Wavefront OBJ file of the C-alpha trace (Angstrom):
o trace
v 115.629 241.607 236.380
v 117.870 239.563 238.721
v 116.340 236.081 239.124
v 116.453 233.006 236.918
v 113.006 231.701 237.933
v 109.736 233.619 238.156
v 107.952 232.293 241.264
v 104.847 234.452 240.816
v 101.503 233.158 239.517
v 98.110 234.753 239.015
v 94.486 233.848 238.407
v 91.865 235.839 236.491
v 88.283 234.537 236.543
v 86.150 237.583 235.830
v 83.304 235.250 234.887
v 83.170 234.118 238.531
v 84.355 237.259 240.275
v 87.618 235.698 241.459
v 91.154 237.042 241.095
v 94.395 236.080 242.847
v 98.124 236.729 242.929
v 100.550 234.262 244.539
v 104.270 234.713 245.167
v 106.360 231.599 245.799
v 108.627 232.019 248.783
v 112.058 233.037 247.518
v 114.989 231.089 248.913
v 112.846 227.994 249.490
v 112.383 224.912 247.352
v 110.000 225.061 244.390
v 108.297 228.367 245.160
v 106.997 228.456 241.595
v 105.324 225.077 242.165
v 103.606 226.382 245.307
v 102.233 229.526 243.684
v 101.133 227.525 240.652
v 99.283 225.016 242.839
v 97.328 227.811 244.499
v 96.114 229.307 241.247
v 95.384 225.892 239.763
v 93.270 224.946 242.793
v 91.218 228.145 242.593
v 90.786 228.000 238.827
v 88.155 225.250 238.965
v 85.848 226.860 241.557
v 82.210 226.456 240.483
v 79.852 229.435 240.066
v 78.656 230.295 243.595
v 75.093 230.882 244.791
v 76.112 233.283 247.555
v 79.197 235.175 248.661
v 79.443 233.117 251.874
v 79.498 229.870 249.876
v 82.046 231.372 247.512
v 84.327 232.289 250.408
v 83.949 228.861 252.038
v 84.979 227.108 248.823
v 88.037 229.329 248.304
v 89.120 228.805 251.919
v 88.736 225.019 251.631
v 90.851 224.915 248.494
v 93.610 227.019 250.024
v 93.643 224.760 253.091
v 93.964 221.702 250.846
v 96.900 223.260 249.031
v 98.500 224.011 252.391
v 98.160 220.343 253.407
v 99.568 219.140 250.067
v 102.577 221.437 250.278
v 103.292 220.324 253.840
v 103.102 216.677 252.761
v 105.376 217.250 249.750
v 107.969 219.027 251.883
v 107.939 216.296 254.538
v 108.053 213.502 251.969
v 111.081 215.017 250.266
v 112.701 215.972 253.558
v 113.084 219.410 252.027
v 112.692 222.930 253.273
v 109.311 224.594 253.403
v 107.566 224.850 250.049
v 105.322 227.888 250.321
v 103.665 230.851 248.699
v 101.857 234.015 249.640
v 98.364 234.601 248.291
v 96.099 237.621 247.920
v 92.668 236.939 246.441
v 89.620 239.062 245.700
v 86.212 237.325 245.755
v 83.237 239.314 244.453
v 79.521 238.576 244.330
v 76.810 241.163 243.852
v 77.512 244.374 245.752
v 80.234 243.023 248.069
v 83.664 241.481 247.875
v 86.005 239.717 250.263
v 89.772 240.111 250.317
v 91.524 236.997 251.643
v 95.269 236.729 252.088
v 98.342 235.215 253.707
v 101.778 236.761 253.373
v 102.877 240.063 251.864
v 101.186 240.094 248.476
v 98.832 243.042 248.580
v 95.415 244.327 247.536
v 94.935 248.080 247.097
v 91.690 249.902 246.362
v 91.584 253.184 244.467
v 88.397 255.186 245.032
v 87.545 258.872 244.805
v 91.139 260.024 244.432
v 92.385 257.977 247.383
v 94.232 254.672 247.667
v 93.856 252.241 250.569
v 95.889 249.122 251.264
v 93.192 246.652 252.287
v 95.538 243.803 253.182
v 98.072 243.957 255.983
v 101.455 242.358 255.342
v 102.217 239.197 257.289
v 105.884 240.050 257.514
v 108.556 240.462 260.170
v 109.219 244.102 259.338
v 105.489 244.884 259.566
v 105.403 243.467 263.086
v 108.472 245.531 264.003
v 106.794 248.681 262.675
v 103.635 247.961 264.672
v 105.724 247.546 267.820
v 107.517 250.831 267.166
v 110.909 249.162 266.750
v 111.244 250.286 263.130
v 109.932 253.295 261.258
v 108.122 252.748 257.963
v 111.160 254.205 256.167
v 113.557 251.849 257.965
v 111.316 248.888 257.157
v 111.459 249.659 253.433
v 115.205 248.927 253.328
v 115.501 246.361 256.129
v 117.708 243.338 255.235
v 114.943 240.957 256.398
v 112.275 242.734 254.388
v 111.455 239.543 252.461
v 110.772 237.426 255.557
v 107.058 236.609 255.739
v 105.428 235.326 258.928
v 102.497 233.599 257.238
v 102.119 231.744 253.930
v 100.408 228.798 252.267
v 102.561 225.762 253.087
v 104.530 227.422 255.885
v 102.831 225.704 258.841
v 100.429 222.817 259.434
v 97.756 225.186 260.754
v 97.002 227.862 258.154
v 95.408 231.138 259.221
v 93.933 233.400 256.553
v 92.928 237.017 257.095
v 89.690 238.412 255.644
v 88.277 241.853 254.911
v 84.770 242.462 253.549
v 84.256 245.549 251.359
v 81.237 247.104 249.672
v 81.772 247.769 245.992
v 81.142 251.063 244.234
v 81.194 251.853 240.514
v 84.578 253.291 239.611
v 86.501 251.255 242.201
v 89.822 249.907 240.991
v 91.445 247.039 242.880
v 95.144 246.290 242.440
v 96.373 242.809 243.374
v 100.155 242.523 243.312
v 103.171 240.574 244.447
v 105.647 242.487 246.609
v 107.832 243.133 243.586
v 105.550 246.080 242.849
v 105.463 247.766 246.241
v 109.242 247.496 246.559
v 109.631 249.849 243.602
v 106.375 251.797 243.258
v 104.759 253.851 246.021
v 101.004 253.802 246.690
v 100.690 257.453 245.657
v 102.240 256.584 242.301
v 99.857 253.653 241.851
v 96.923 256.002 242.525
v 98.191 258.575 240.040
v 98.656 255.971 237.306
v 95.266 254.413 238.036
v 93.689 257.823 237.498
v 95.418 258.303 234.159
v 95.502 254.887 232.502
v 92.571 253.061 231.025
v 91.747 249.666 232.465
v 93.426 247.676 229.689
v 96.893 249.184 230.206
v 97.059 249.815 233.958
v 98.629 246.469 234.871
v 101.219 246.690 232.103
v 102.108 250.249 233.070
v 102.685 249.329 236.718
v 104.799 246.274 235.860
v 106.862 248.229 233.343
v 107.487 251.006 235.870
v 108.753 248.542 238.498
v 111.029 246.850 235.953
v 112.372 250.190 234.715
v 113.579 250.863 238.261
v 115.643 247.671 238.300
v 113.065 245.507 240.049
v 114.631 243.421 242.833
v 111.893 240.783 242.632
v 109.367 239.282 240.242
v 106.438 241.607 239.554
v 102.859 240.502 238.900
v 99.845 242.823 238.820
v 96.129 242.184 238.276
v 93.804 245.183 238.107
v 90.064 244.784 238.628
v 87.719 247.581 237.561
v 84.173 247.892 238.898
v 81.760 249.265 236.318
v 78.050 250.024 236.096
v 75.654 252.244 238.028
v 74.328 251.664 241.533
v 70.962 250.722 240.024
v 72.614 248.193 237.762
v 74.580 246.750 240.662
v 71.414 246.269 242.687
v 69.855 244.223 239.888
v 72.748 242.016 238.932
v 73.563 238.897 240.912
v 76.445 237.691 238.773
v 79.703 239.489 239.481
v 80.899 238.547 236.024
v 78.452 241.096 234.559
v 79.953 243.850 236.644
v 83.674 243.239 236.341
v 86.363 243.148 233.756
v 90.036 242.619 234.307
v 93.362 243.647 232.876
v 96.238 241.413 233.855
v 99.887 240.819 233.036
v 101.554 237.494 232.536
v 104.729 236.873 234.522
v 107.281 238.794 232.495
v 109.771 236.033 231.782
v 111.064 237.877 228.737
v 112.445 240.624 230.973
v 114.386 238.334 233.309
v 118.083 238.709 232.691
v 120.296 235.655 233.076
v 123.340 236.178 235.322
v 126.595 236.783 233.560
v 128.982 233.856 233.820
l 1 2 3 4 5 6 7 8 9 10 11 12 13 14 15 16 17 18 19 20 21 22 23 24 25 26 27 28 29 30 31 32 33 34 35 36 37 38 39 40 41 42 43 44 45 46 47 48 49 50 51 52 53 54 55 56 57 58 59 60 61 62 63 64 65 66 67 68 69 70 71 72 73 74 75 76 77 78 79 80 81 82 83 84 85 86 87 88 89 90 91 92 93 94 95 96 97 98 99 100 101 102 103 104 105 106 107 108 109 110 111 112 113 114 115 116 117 118 119 120 121 122 123 124 125 126 127 128 129 130 131 132 133 134 135 136 137 138 139 140 141 142 143 144 145 146 147 148 149 150 151 152 153 154 155 156 157 158 159 160 161 162 163 164 165 166 167 168 169 170 171 172 173 174 175 176 177 178 179 180 181 182 183 184 185 186 187 188 189 190 191 192 193 194 195 196 197 198 199 200 201 202 203 204 205 206 207 208 209 210 211 212 213 214 215 216 217 218 219 220 221 222 223 224 225 226 227 228 229 230 231 232 233 234 235 236 237 238 239 240 241 242 243 244 245 246 247 248 249 250 251 252 253 254 255 256 257
């Protein structure tokens, strides 16, 4: 609604059990290039034999992108070229959330919503230290300042969380443009009402209707099948389907001259 360039990117590979959202770092050079490089690198991952191998391959590719972005920035003598990333990797009955930055992964289950990722952001650190309240953090002038991202430093550290999957789980991967405008309780309510094919669109449209201060990208992943079915199937692609939204370039308003 306010920016000329959409620096978000996303990946949807339900056939592999791999989904990701990346948000190029606003205010830096070529954030859209950084987020695009992340999704492009993950797009060609080969079908894994085990979840551990799957995770290793995703980590290696993110580390390579980090090195490339550092080299590009140094070669051009430019500012940091970086991007957040939040990815969901699923195989069989388990999944791994892997992330850097403030793009998030939520899980809706049994009428409750949980934020699985923890923001790598200055305001989050201030909240943890008791310097800011959660309410103060939501409107802090440095709310966009992330403390970790792909391309931000030579040594990249990624956080991981392993989760067991249950039929009926809904995972929401999103750039911070969503959580700036839509509260977790609202996401949960909409997830309980909307079918899987419209959930992502509904969440993006809601954020935009509130005058979105940032680009908004949402990927929703819906776990289907019975426990018995899940025990039998080894390929996550048989157990998952995805609804996603393209970056909404058509909704970006050009500044008035």
